[in-house]
PAVEX-950501 format. One record per residue (C-alpha): x, y, z; residue in three letters. Coordinates in nm, 3 decimals, decimal comma. Example, Ala and Ser with C-alpha at 12.3 -4.5 7.8 and 13.67 -1.06 7.14 Angstrom:
! residues 2
<node><east>1,230</east><north>-0,450</north><up>0,780</up><aa>Ala</aa></node>
<node><east>1,367</east><north>-0,106</north><up>0,714</up><aa>Ser</aa></node>
This chain:
! residues 299
<node><east>0,000</east><north>0,013</north><up>0,002</up><aa>Met</aa></node>
<node><east>0,110</east><north>0,361</north><up>-0,068</up><aa>Ala</aa></node>
<node><east>0,151</east><north>0,671</north><up>0,129</up><aa>Lys</aa></node>
<node><east>-0,074</east><north>0,918</north><up>-0,039</up><aa>Val</aa></node>
<node><east>-0,143</east><north>1,294</north><up>0,008</up><aa>Gly</aa></node>
<node><east>-0,476</east><north>1,455</north><up>-0,069</up><aa>Tyr</aa></node>
<node><east>-0,538</east><north>1,833</north><up>-0,110</up><aa>Ile</aa></node>
<node><east>-0,872</east><north>1,970</north><up>-0,160</up><aa>Gly</aa></node>
<node><east>-1,144</east><north>1,817</north><up>0,051</up><aa>Leu</aa></node>
<node><east>-1,450</east><north>1,942</north><up>-0,110</up><aa>Gly</aa></node>
<node><east>-1,761</east><north>1,712</north><up>-0,205</up><aa>Ile</aa></node>
<node><east>-1,563</east><north>1,523</north><up>-0,458</up><aa>Met</aa></node>
<node><east>-1,226</east><north>1,527</north><up>-0,301</up><aa>Gly</aa></node>
<node><east>-1,338</east><north>1,402</north><up>0,052</up><aa>Ala</aa></node>
<node><east>-1,514</east><north>1,115</north><up>-0,095</up><aa>Ala</aa></node>
<node><east>-1,213</east><north>1,009</north><up>-0,313</up><aa>Ile</aa></node>
<node><east>-0,972</east><north>1,056</north><up>-0,021</up><aa>Ala</aa></node>
<node><east>-1,206</east><north>0,825</north><up>0,200</up><aa>Arg</aa></node>
<node><east>-1,211</east><north>0,553</north><up>-0,078</up><aa>Asn</aa></node>
<node><east>-0,826</east><north>0,561</north><up>-0,079</up><aa>Leu</aa></node>
<node><east>-0,815</east><north>0,522</north><up>0,298</up><aa>Met</aa></node>
<node><east>-1,087</east><north>0,238</north><up>0,265</up><aa>Lys</aa></node>
<node><east>-0,840</east><north>0,059</north><up>0,019</up><aa>Ala</aa></node>
<node><east>-0,579</east><north>0,054</north><up>0,295</up><aa>Gly</aa></node>
<node><east>-0,362</east><north>0,349</north><up>0,165</up><aa>His</aa></node>
<node><east>-0,192</east><north>0,577</north><up>0,435</up><aa>Glu</aa></node>
<node><east>-0,340</east><north>0,921</north><up>0,381</up><aa>Leu</aa></node>
<node><east>-0,202</east><north>1,278</north><up>0,459</up><aa>Val</aa></node>
<node><east>-0,448</east><north>1,558</north><up>0,408</up><aa>Val</aa></node>
<node><east>-0,457</east><north>1,940</north><up>0,369</up><aa>His</aa></node>
<node><east>-0,747</east><north>2,175</north><up>0,291</up><aa>Asn</aa></node>
<node><east>-0,802</east><north>2,549</north><up>0,340</up><aa>Arg</aa></node>
<node><east>-1,093</east><north>2,467</north><up>0,575</up><aa>Ser</aa></node>
<node><east>-0,954</east><north>2,299</north><up>0,876</up><aa>Arg</aa></node>
<node><east>-1,282</east><north>2,142</north><up>0,997</up><aa>Glu</aa></node>
<node><east>-1,279</east><north>1,877</north><up>0,727</up><aa>Ile</aa></node>
<node><east>-0,914</east><north>1,804</north><up>0,807</up><aa>Val</aa></node>
<node><east>-0,978</east><north>1,754</north><up>1,164</up><aa>Asn</aa></node>
<node><east>-1,252</east><north>1,505</north><up>1,076</up><aa>Gln</aa></node>
<node><east>-1,020</east><north>1,302</north><up>0,853</up><aa>Phe</aa></node>
<node><east>-0,762</east><north>1,312</north><up>1,138</up><aa>Ala</aa></node>
<node><east>-1,028</east><north>1,154</north><up>1,352</up><aa>Lys</aa></node>
<node><east>-1,070</east><north>0,886</north><up>1,086</up><aa>Glu</aa></node>
<node><east>-0,711</east><north>0,795</north><up>1,079</up><aa>Gly</aa></node>
<node><east>-0,549</east><north>1,047</north><up>0,833</up><aa>Ala</aa></node>
<node><east>-0,252</east><north>1,239</north><up>0,909</up><aa>Thr</aa></node>
<node><east>-0,327</east><north>1,634</north><up>0,904</up><aa>Pro</aa></node>
<node><east>-0,076</east><north>1,869</north><up>0,732</up><aa>Ala</aa></node>
<node><east>-0,060</east><north>2,247</north><up>0,736</up><aa>Thr</aa></node>
<node><east>0,063</east><north>2,304</north><up>0,394</up><aa>Ser</aa></node>
<node><east>0,103</east><north>2,141</north><up>0,046</up><aa>Pro</aa></node>
<node><east>0,476</east><north>2,130</north><up>0,097</up><aa>Arg</aa></node>
<node><east>0,423</east><north>1,933</north><up>0,419</up><aa>Glu</aa></node>
<node><east>0,192</east><north>1,695</north><up>0,238</up><aa>Val</aa></node>
<node><east>0,438</east><north>1,643</north><up>-0,057</up><aa>Ala</aa></node>
<node><east>0,738</east><north>1,579</north><up>0,165</up><aa>Glu</aa></node>
<node><east>0,581</east><north>1,283</north><up>0,345</up><aa>Gln</aa></node>
<node><east>0,423</east><north>1,088</north><up>0,033</up><aa>Val</aa></node>
<node><east>0,481</east><north>0,893</north><up>-0,276</up><aa>Glu</aa></node>
<node><east>0,177</east><north>1,034</north><up>-0,445</up><aa>Phe</aa></node>
<node><east>0,008</east><north>1,373</north><up>-0,384</up><aa>Val</aa></node>
<node><east>-0,333</east><north>1,460</north><up>-0,524</up><aa>Phe</aa></node>
<node><east>-0,520</east><north>1,788</north><up>-0,577</up><aa>Thr</aa></node>
<node><east>-0,891</east><north>1,837</north><up>-0,633</up><aa>Asn</aa></node>
<node><east>-0,935</east><north>2,231</north><up>-0,639</up><aa>Leu</aa></node>
<node><east>-1,203</east><north>2,466</north><up>-0,795</up><aa>Pro</aa></node>
<node><east>-1,004</east><north>2,621</north><up>-1,074</up><aa>Asp</aa></node>
<node><east>-0,677</east><north>2,654</north><up>-1,249</up><aa>Thr</aa></node>
<node><east>-0,519</east><north>2,945</north><up>-1,043</up><aa>Pro</aa></node>
<node><east>-0,600</east><north>2,738</north><up>-0,721</up><aa>Asp</aa></node>
<node><east>-0,390</east><north>2,460</north><up>-0,867</up><aa>Val</aa></node>
<node><east>-0,111</east><north>2,671</north><up>-0,983</up><aa>Glu</aa></node>
<node><east>-0,088</east><north>2,832</north><up>-0,635</up><aa>Gln</aa></node>
<node><east>-0,080</east><north>2,503</north><up>-0,455</up><aa>Val</aa></node>
<node><east>0,167</east><north>2,347</north><up>-0,686</up><aa>Val</aa></node>
<node><east>0,391</east><north>2,643</north><up>-0,740</up><aa>Leu</aa></node>
<node><east>0,319</east><north>2,894</north><up>-0,464</up><aa>Gly</aa></node>
<node><east>0,459</east><north>2,961</north><up>-0,119</up><aa>Lys</aa></node>
<node><east>0,485</east><north>2,633</north><up>0,075</up><aa>Asp</aa></node>
<node><east>0,358</east><north>2,465</north><up>-0,243</up><aa>Gly</aa></node>
<node><east>0,402</east><north>2,100</north><up>-0,354</up><aa>Ile</aa></node>
<node><east>0,713</east><north>2,196</north><up>-0,562</up><aa>Ile</aa></node>
<node><east>0,881</east><north>2,298</north><up>-0,239</up><aa>Glu</aa></node>
<node><east>0,814</east><north>1,955</north><up>-0,101</up><aa>Gly</aa></node>
<node><east>0,944</east><north>1,768</north><up>-0,427</up><aa>Ala</aa></node>
<node><east>1,151</east><north>1,450</north><up>-0,373</up><aa>His</aa></node>
<node><east>1,263</east><north>1,167</north><up>-0,594</up><aa>Asp</aa></node>
<node><east>0,994</east><north>0,926</north><up>-0,691</up><aa>Gly</aa></node>
<node><east>0,704</east><north>1,168</north><up>-0,605</up><aa>Leu</aa></node>
<node><east>0,410</east><north>1,177</north><up>-0,844</up><aa>Ile</aa></node>
<node><east>0,168</east><north>1,455</north><up>-0,868</up><aa>Phe</aa></node>
<node><east>-0,202</east><north>1,373</north><up>-0,964</up><aa>Ile</aa></node>
<node><east>-0,451</east><north>1,638</north><up>-1,040</up><aa>Asp</aa></node>
<node><east>-0,812</east><north>1,538</north><up>-1,023</up><aa>Asn</aa></node>
<node><east>-0,922</east><north>1,909</north><up>-1,075</up><aa>Ser</aa></node>
<node><east>-1,065</east><north>2,038</north><up>-1,395</up><aa>Thr</aa></node>
<node><east>-0,825</east><north>2,302</north><up>-1,531</up><aa>Ile</aa></node>
<node><east>-0,691</east><north>2,441</north><up>-1,853</up><aa>Lys</aa></node>
<node><east>-0,503</east><north>2,174</north><up>-2,047</up><aa>Pro</aa></node>
<node><east>-0,233</east><north>2,419</north><up>-2,127</up><aa>Glu</aa></node>
<node><east>-0,183</east><north>2,481</north><up>-1,755</up><aa>Thr</aa></node>
<node><east>-0,160</east><north>2,125</north><up>-1,694</up><aa>Ala</aa></node>
<node><east>0,118</east><north>2,089</north><up>-1,938</up><aa>Arg</aa></node>
<node><east>0,287</east><north>2,392</north><up>-1,799</up><aa>Ser</aa></node>
<node><east>0,282</east><north>2,245</north><up>-1,443</up><aa>Leu</aa></node>
<node><east>0,407</east><north>1,914</north><up>-1,559</up><aa>Ala</aa></node>
<node><east>0,709</east><north>2,064</north><up>-1,728</up><aa>Ala</aa></node>
<node><east>0,793</east><north>2,262</north><up>-1,400</up><aa>Lys</aa></node>
<node><east>0,752</east><north>1,969</north><up>-1,189</up><aa>Leu</aa></node>
<node><east>0,977</east><north>1,753</north><up>-1,405</up><aa>Ala</aa></node>
<node><east>1,256</east><north>1,998</north><up>-1,357</up><aa>Glu</aa></node>
<node><east>1,268</east><north>1,892</north><up>-0,995</up><aa>Val</aa></node>
<node><east>1,224</east><north>1,527</north><up>-1,073</up><aa>Gly</aa></node>
<node><east>0,842</east><north>1,506</north><up>-1,010</up><aa>Val</aa></node>
<node><east>0,612</east><north>1,324</north><up>-1,274</up><aa>Gln</aa></node>
<node><east>0,266</east><north>1,470</north><up>-1,310</up><aa>Ala</aa></node>
<node><east>-0,046</east><north>1,305</north><up>-1,435</up><aa>Leu</aa></node>
<node><east>-0,350</east><north>1,528</north><up>-1,513</up><aa>Asp</aa></node>
<node><east>-0,634</east><north>1,297</north><up>-1,412</up><aa>Ala</aa></node>
<node><east>-0,991</east><north>1,476</north><up>-1,399</up><aa>Pro</aa></node>
<node><east>-1,278</east><north>1,255</north><up>-1,321</up><aa>Val</aa></node>
<node><east>-1,646</east><north>1,222</north><up>-1,425</up><aa>Ser</aa></node>
<node><east>-1,919</east><north>1,062</north><up>-1,246</up><aa>Gly</aa></node>
<node><east>-2,043</east><north>1,312</north><up>-0,996</up><aa>Gly</aa></node>
<node><east>-2,078</east><north>1,303</north><up>-0,620</up><aa>Asp</aa></node>
<node><east>-2,250</east><north>0,965</north><up>-0,646</up><aa>Val</aa></node>
<node><east>-1,936</east><north>0,818</north><up>-0,844</up><aa>Gly</aa></node>
<node><east>-1,702</east><north>0,963</north><up>-0,597</up><aa>Ala</aa></node>
<node><east>-1,876</east><north>0,813</north><up>-0,298</up><aa>Arg</aa></node>
<node><east>-1,920</east><north>0,478</north><up>-0,454</up><aa>Asp</aa></node>
<node><east>-1,570</east><north>0,460</north><up>-0,623</up><aa>Gly</aa></node>
<node><east>-1,711</east><north>0,442</north><up>-0,972</up><aa>Thr</aa></node>
<node><east>-1,560</east><north>0,741</north><up>-1,126</up><aa>Leu</aa></node>
<node><east>-1,416</east><north>0,746</north><up>-1,476</up><aa>Thr</aa></node>
<node><east>-1,072</east><north>0,897</north><up>-1,468</up><aa>Ile</aa></node>
<node><east>-0,901</east><north>1,066</north><up>-1,778</up><aa>Met</aa></node>
<node><east>-0,531</east><north>1,050</north><up>-1,760</up><aa>Val</aa></node>
<node><east>-0,251</east><north>1,243</north><up>-1,934</up><aa>Gly</aa></node>
<node><east>0,115</east><north>1,202</north><up>-1,860</up><aa>Gly</aa></node>
<node><east>0,391</east><north>0,945</north><up>-1,862</up><aa>Pro</aa></node>
<node><east>0,303</east><north>0,599</north><up>-1,900</up><aa>Glu</aa></node>
<node><east>0,526</east><north>0,467</north><up>-1,610</up><aa>Asp</aa></node>
<node><east>0,366</east><north>0,709</north><up>-1,361</up><aa>Ala</aa></node>
<node><east>0,028</east><north>0,612</north><up>-1,481</up><aa>Phe</aa></node>
<node><east>0,121</east><north>0,234</north><up>-1,421</up><aa>Arg</aa></node>
<node><east>0,243</east><north>0,315</north><up>-1,059</up><aa>Arg</aa></node>
<node><east>-0,083</east><north>0,510</north><up>-0,991</up><aa>Ala</aa></node>
<node><east>-0,318</east><north>0,248</north><up>-1,125</up><aa>Glu</aa></node>
<node><east>-0,376</east><north>0,079</north><up>-0,775</up><aa>Pro</aa></node>
<node><east>-0,502</east><north>0,406</north><up>-0,661</up><aa>Leu</aa></node>
<node><east>-0,738</east><north>0,466</north><up>-0,942</up><aa>Phe</aa></node>
<node><east>-0,884</east><north>0,119</north><up>-0,875</up><aa>Gln</aa></node>
<node><east>-0,985</east><north>0,253</north><up>-0,544</up><aa>Ala</aa></node>
<node><east>-1,133</east><north>0,568</north><up>-0,698</up><aa>Met</aa></node>
<node><east>-1,309</east><north>0,446</north><up>-1,006</up><aa>Gly</aa></node>
<node><east>-1,455</east><north>0,184</north><up>-1,247</up><aa>Lys</aa></node>
<node><east>-1,258</east><north>0,292</north><up>-1,561</up><aa>Ala</aa></node>
<node><east>-0,931</east><north>0,478</north><up>-1,601</up><aa>Trp</aa></node>
<node><east>-0,776</east><north>0,552</north><up>-1,935</up><aa>Val</aa></node>
<node><east>-0,427</east><north>0,682</north><up>-2,032</up><aa>Leu</aa></node>
<node><east>-0,542</east><north>0,935</north><up>-2,301</up><aa>Val</aa></node>
<node><east>-0,191</east><north>1,063</north><up>-2,399</up><aa>Gly</aa></node>
<node><east>0,077</east><north>1,288</north><up>-2,292</up><aa>Asp</aa></node>
<node><east>0,045</east><north>1,573</north><up>-2,039</up><aa>Ser</aa></node>
<node><east>-0,262</east><north>1,768</north><up>-2,088</up><aa>Gly</aa></node>
<node><east>-0,452</east><north>1,504</north><up>-2,267</up><aa>Ala</aa></node>
<node><east>-0,651</east><north>1,402</north><up>-1,963</up><aa>Gly</aa></node>
<node><east>-0,786</east><north>1,761</north><up>-1,948</up><aa>Gln</aa></node>
<node><east>-0,870</east><north>1,766</north><up>-2,322</up><aa>Ile</aa></node>
<node><east>-1,065</east><north>1,452</north><up>-2,263</up><aa>Ala</aa></node>
<node><east>-1,254</east><north>1,640</north><up>-1,982</up><aa>Lys</aa></node>
<node><east>-1,308</east><north>1,929</north><up>-2,207</up><aa>Val</aa></node>
<node><east>-1,488</east><north>1,690</north><up>-2,450</up><aa>Cys</aa></node>
<node><east>-1,671</east><north>1,522</north><up>-2,146</up><aa>Asn</aa></node>
<node><east>-1,797</east><north>1,862</north><up>-2,028</up><aa>Gln</aa></node>
<node><east>-1,923</east><north>1,953</north><up>-2,372</up><aa>Ile</aa></node>
<node><east>-2,142</east><north>1,654</north><up>-2,368</up><aa>Ile</aa></node>
<node><east>-2,251</east><north>1,686</north><up>-1,998</up><aa>Val</aa></node>
<node><east>-2,361</east><north>2,048</north><up>-2,020</up><aa>Ala</aa></node>
<node><east>-2,565</east><north>1,956</north><up>-2,324</up><aa>Ala</aa></node>
<node><east>-2,735</east><north>1,675</north><up>-2,159</up><aa>Gln</aa></node>
<node><east>-2,820</east><north>1,896</north><up>-1,862</up><aa>Met</aa></node>
<node><east>-2,989</east><north>2,154</north><up>-2,089</up><aa>Ala</aa></node>
<node><east>-3,158</east><north>1,889</north><up>-2,299</up><aa>Ser</aa></node>
<node><east>-3,297</east><north>1,715</north><up>-2,013</up><aa>Leu</aa></node>
<node><east>-3,433</east><north>2,054</north><up>-1,886</up><aa>Ala</aa></node>
<node><east>-3,589</east><north>2,120</north><up>-2,219</up><aa>Glu</aa></node>
<node><east>-3,758</east><north>1,774</north><up>-2,238</up><aa>Ala</aa></node>
<node><east>-3,899</east><north>1,788</north><up>-1,887</up><aa>Leu</aa></node>
<node><east>-4,049</east><north>2,130</north><up>-1,929</up><aa>Ile</aa></node>
<node><east>-4,175</east><north>2,048</north><up>-2,277</up><aa>Thr</aa></node>
<node><east>-4,374</east><north>1,755</north><up>-2,128</up><aa>Ala</aa></node>
<node><east>-4,489</east><north>1,963</north><up>-1,851</up><aa>Gln</aa></node>
<node><east>-4,600</east><north>2,259</north><up>-2,064</up><aa>Lys</aa></node>
<node><east>-4,773</east><north>2,023</north><up>-2,307</up><aa>Ala</aa></node>
<node><east>-4,990</east><north>1,881</north><up>-2,024</up><aa>Gly</aa></node>
<node><east>-4,823</east><north>1,532</north><up>-2,015</up><aa>Val</aa></node>
<node><east>-4,654</east><north>1,388</north><up>-1,688</up><aa>Asp</aa></node>
<node><east>-4,295</east><north>1,428</north><up>-1,737</up><aa>Pro</aa></node>
<node><east>-4,226</east><north>1,142</north><up>-1,498</up><aa>Arg</aa></node>
<node><east>-4,416</east><north>0,906</north><up>-1,733</up><aa>Arg</aa></node>
<node><east>-4,203</east><north>1,051</north><up>-2,040</up><aa>Val</aa></node>
<node><east>-3,885</east><north>0,982</north><up>-1,861</up><aa>Val</aa></node>
<node><east>-4,002</east><north>0,623</north><up>-1,817</up><aa>Glu</aa></node>
<node><east>-4,093</east><north>0,594</north><up>-2,195</up><aa>Ala</aa></node>
<node><east>-3,786</east><north>0,730</north><up>-2,329</up><aa>Ile</aa></node>
<node><east>-3,503</east><north>0,606</north><up>-2,115</up><aa>Lys</aa></node>
<node><east>-3,489</east><north>0,268</north><up>-2,254</up><aa>Gly</aa></node>
<node><east>-3,452</east><north>0,393</north><up>-2,607</up><aa>Gly</aa></node>
<node><east>-3,210</east><north>0,622</north><up>-2,809</up><aa>Ala</aa></node>
<node><east>-3,216</east><north>0,895</north><up>-2,551</up><aa>Ala</aa></node>
<node><east>-3,094</east><north>0,648</north><up>-2,275</up><aa>Gln</aa></node>
<node><east>-2,806</east><north>0,822</north><up>-2,088</up><aa>Met</aa></node>
<node><east>-2,658</east><north>0,841</north><up>-1,718</up><aa>Trp</aa></node>
<node><east>-2,816</east><north>1,189</north><up>-1,687</up><aa>Thr</aa></node>
<node><east>-3,161</east><north>1,051</north><up>-1,766</up><aa>Leu</aa></node>
<node><east>-3,120</east><north>0,766</north><up>-1,509</up><aa>Asp</aa></node>
<node><east>-2,979</east><north>0,963</north><up>-1,229</up><aa>Val</aa></node>
<node><east>-3,110</east><north>1,351</north><up>-1,238</up><aa>Lys</aa></node>
<node><east>-3,489</east><north>1,318</north><up>-1,299</up><aa>Pro</aa></node>
<node><east>-3,569</east><north>1,139</north><up>-0,974</up><aa>Pro</aa></node>
<node><east>-3,383</east><north>1,401</north><up>-0,770</up><aa>Arg</aa></node>
<node><east>-3,559</east><north>1,694</north><up>-0,969</up><aa>Leu</aa></node>
<node><east>-3,906</east><north>1,532</north><up>-0,923</up><aa>Phe</aa></node>
<node><east>-3,835</east><north>1,492</north><up>-0,537</up><aa>Ala</aa></node>
<node><east>-3,757</east><north>1,875</north><up>-0,522</up><aa>Gly</aa></node>
<node><east>-3,389</east><north>1,796</north><up>-0,465</up><aa>Asn</aa></node>
<node><east>-3,167</east><north>2,059</north><up>-0,647</up><aa>Arg</aa></node>
<node><east>-2,869</east><north>2,015</north><up>-0,414</up><aa>Asn</aa></node>
<node><east>-2,537</east><north>1,941</north><up>-0,547</up><aa>Pro</aa></node>
<node><east>-2,399</east><north>1,703</north><up>-0,694</up><aa>Gly</aa></node>
<node><east>-2,183</east><north>1,912</north><up>-0,904</up><aa>Phe</aa></node>
<node><east>-2,243</east><north>2,273</north><up>-0,845</up><aa>Lys</aa></node>
<node><east>-2,378</east><north>2,503</north><up>-1,109</up><aa>Ala</aa></node>
<node><east>-2,102</east><north>2,767</north><up>-1,084</up><aa>Tyr</aa></node>
<node><east>-1,834</east><north>2,471</north><up>-1,139</up><aa>Met</aa></node>
<node><east>-2,021</east><north>2,369</north><up>-1,452</up><aa>Gln</aa></node>
<node><east>-2,004</east><north>2,721</north><up>-1,570</up><aa>His</aa></node>
<node><east>-1,641</east><north>2,738</north><up>-1,493</up><aa>Lys</aa></node>
<node><east>-1,582</east><north>2,417</north><up>-1,676</up><aa>Asp</aa></node>
<node><east>-1,763</east><north>2,575</north><up>-1,988</up><aa>Leu</aa></node>
<node><east>-1,530</east><north>2,864</north><up>-1,976</up><aa>Gly</aa></node>
<node><east>-1,241</east><north>2,622</north><up>-1,985</up><aa>Ile</aa></node>
<node><east>-1,414</east><north>2,452</north><up>-2,282</up><aa>Val</aa></node>
<node><east>-1,451</east><north>2,766</north><up>-2,492</up><aa>Leu</aa></node>
<node><east>-1,105</east><north>2,895</north><up>-2,396</up><aa>Asp</aa></node>
<node><east>-0,957</east><north>2,569</north><up>-2,534</up><aa>Thr</aa></node>
<node><east>-1,176</east><north>2,599</north><up>-2,835</up><aa>Ala</aa></node>
<node><east>-1,038</east><north>2,940</north><up>-2,905</up><aa>Lys</aa></node>
<node><east>-0,680</east><north>2,832</north><up>-2,866</up><aa>Thr</aa></node>
<node><east>-0,734</east><north>2,563</north><up>-3,119</up><aa>Tyr</aa></node>
<node><east>-0,982</east><north>2,759</north><up>-3,346</up><aa>Gly</aa></node>
<node><east>-1,264</east><north>2,519</north><up>-3,298</up><aa>Ile</aa></node>
<node><east>-1,623</east><north>2,671</north><up>-3,340</up><aa>Pro</aa></node>
<node><east>-1,851</east><north>2,561</north><up>-3,034</up><aa>Leu</aa></node>
<node><east>-2,183</east><north>2,737</north><up>-3,101</up><aa>Pro</aa></node>
<node><east>-2,410</east><north>2,508</north><up>-2,900</up><aa>Val</aa></node>
<node><east>-2,159</east><north>2,498</north><up>-2,608</up><aa>Thr</aa></node>
<node><east>-2,159</east><north>2,888</north><up>-2,608</up><aa>Ala</aa></node>
<node><east>-2,520</east><north>2,910</north><up>-2,577</up><aa>Val</aa></node>
<node><east>-2,531</east><north>2,660</north><up>-2,284</up><aa>Ile</aa></node>
<node><east>-2,269</east><north>2,856</north><up>-2,115</up><aa>Gln</aa></node>
<node><east>-2,513</east><north>3,166</north><up>-2,123</up><aa>Gln</aa></node>
<node><east>-2,790</east><north>2,965</north><up>-1,982</up><aa>Leu</aa></node>
<node><east>-2,560</east><north>2,870</north><up>-1,694</up><aa>Tyr</aa></node>
<node><east>-2,465</east><north>3,253</north><up>-1,671</up><aa>Thr</aa></node>
<node><east>-2,857</east><north>3,313</north><up>-1,646</up><aa>Ala</aa></node>
<node><east>-2,879</east><north>3,051</north><up>-1,376</up><aa>Met</aa></node>
<node><east>-2,593</east><north>3,209</north><up>-1,175</up><aa>Leu</aa></node>
<node><east>-2,753</east><north>3,552</north><up>-1,204</up><aa>Glu</aa></node>
<node><east>-3,070</east><north>3,400</north><up>-1,068</up><aa>Gln</aa></node>
<node><east>-2,881</east><north>3,348</north><up>-0,740</up><aa>Gly</aa></node>
<node><east>-2,865</east><north>2,969</north><up>-0,800</up><aa>Asn</aa></node>
<node><east>-2,484</east><north>2,918</north><up>-0,826</up><aa>Arg</aa></node>
<node><east>-2,459</east><north>2,654</north><up>-0,548</up><aa>Glu</aa></node>
<node><east>-2,743</east><north>2,427</north><up>-0,680</up><aa>Leu</aa></node>
<node><east>-2,684</east><north>2,116</north><up>-0,876</up><aa>Asp</aa></node>
<node><east>-2,600</east><north>2,158</north><up>-1,260</up><aa>Asn</aa></node>
<node><east>-2,920</east><north>1,984</north><up>-1,336</up><aa>Ser</aa></node>
<node><east>-3,105</east><north>2,274</north><up>-1,178</up><aa>Ala</aa></node>
<node><east>-3,050</east><north>2,455</north><up>-1,496</up><aa>Ile</aa></node>
<node><east>-3,413</east><north>2,379</north><up>-1,536</up><aa>Ile</aa></node>
<node><east>-3,478</east><north>2,671</north><up>-1,321</up><aa>Ser</aa></node>
<node><east>-3,386</east><north>2,893</north><up>-1,617</up><aa>Val</aa></node>
<node><east>-3,648</east><north>2,719</north><up>-1,835</up><aa>Tyr</aa></node>
<node><east>-3,898</east><north>2,761</north><up>-1,558</up><aa>Glu</aa></node>
<node><east>-3,850</east><north>3,134</north><up>-1,564</up><aa>Ser</aa></node>
<node><east>-3,859</east><north>3,147</north><up>-1,946</up><aa>Leu</aa></node>
<node><east>-4,188</east><north>2,956</north><up>-1,968</up><aa>Thr</aa></node>
<node><east>-4,358</east><north>3,064</north><up>-1,627</up><aa>Gly</aa></node>
<node><east>-4,423</east><north>2,698</north><up>-1,527</up><aa>Ile</aa></node>
<node><east>-4,251</east><north>2,490</north><up>-1,245</up><aa>Lys</aa></node>
<node><east>-4,155</east><north>2,114</north><up>-1,290</up><aa>Leu</aa></node>
<node><east>-4,401</east><north>1,889</north><up>-1,101</up><aa>Val</aa></node>
<node><east>-4,273</east><north>1,768</north><up>-0,772</up><aa>Glu</aa></node>
<node><east>-4,361</east><north>1,492</north><up>-0,522</up><aa>Asn</aa></node>
<node><east>-4,658</east><north>1,352</north><up>-0,729</up><aa>Glu</aa></node>
<node><east>-4,747</east><north>1,001</north><up>-0,728</up><aa>Gln</aa></node>
<node><east>-4,758</east><north>0,784</north><up>-1,045</up><aa>Asp</aa></node>
C-alpha cells in the first residue's frame, strides 16, 4: 500500500480520499478549511498544514481544487508542492483545469524530478462516494502504471489518453456533452410539463430508447423529489464551460451550441442559483416559460 497525500477535501475530494483510505492506503490531508481536515484526522488520516508538508511525506500527492489558479498556487506557490519535491514523487491532479496549464505544471515539476498526471474525473458526487468514477489521464505511462492501484480505489474506469494535458482535453470533451445533456434534459422535462403530459411518465417511456444516458437515469428522480442540491455545483459547470470555450479558442474550434449553453448557466448564476446542482439549470427554463416542474406527485 502507498502513502498518499490529498489536497482539496470538497464534495468530490473528500469522497475520493475516503475511498483511498478504505483501500488501505495511508493518507496525509490538507485543506483550506480545517474542519474537514480535523474530521479526517479522527478517521485516521495525518493532517498537514501546507501542500509542501503533504508532498514531503508521500509517494503520491493529489489535488482536487476549484479552478486553474488554485492548482497553480498549491503546486507552485509559497509552501507549495514543488517545495516538497523529492525523488519518486508523483503529482496527480483530479481538478478540471486548462489543458495548457496542466502541460506547464508538468514541465515545471519535471525540472525537480516530479512526474505529473492530469487526471480529471467524471461521475459526480455519487461516483466519488461509490468509487465508480471515470478517470481521464494525461502524462508519462510509467507514472500512470504506478498510480493504477490508486485509480482502482477511486473508479470503475481509467484511461491513459496521452501525454500531459491529454486528460484535461478529454475532460473538455466530457463537459461539452455533460452540459448539453443537462440543458436537453431540462428542455425535455419542461416540454412535457408545458404540453400537459406527466414528465415522469415521459422519462420512463424514453429512457430505454435512443435517449438513454446516465443523466436521464440519475437526475430526474432528484428533480421530481424537489432535490436541487449538488451533486456538481452550477458555478463549477459554468467554470468548466469557460475552460471548454478557452480551449476551443486556442485551437480555432467553433462551438456554437456550447456557447449558448454557457449563457444559460450564466443566467442561472444571475438568478442566485450558483450553489445548486448543474441539473437545476431547469430553473432557467421555468423562468422563461412561467411554469414549475411538477414535484412529489405519485404515478
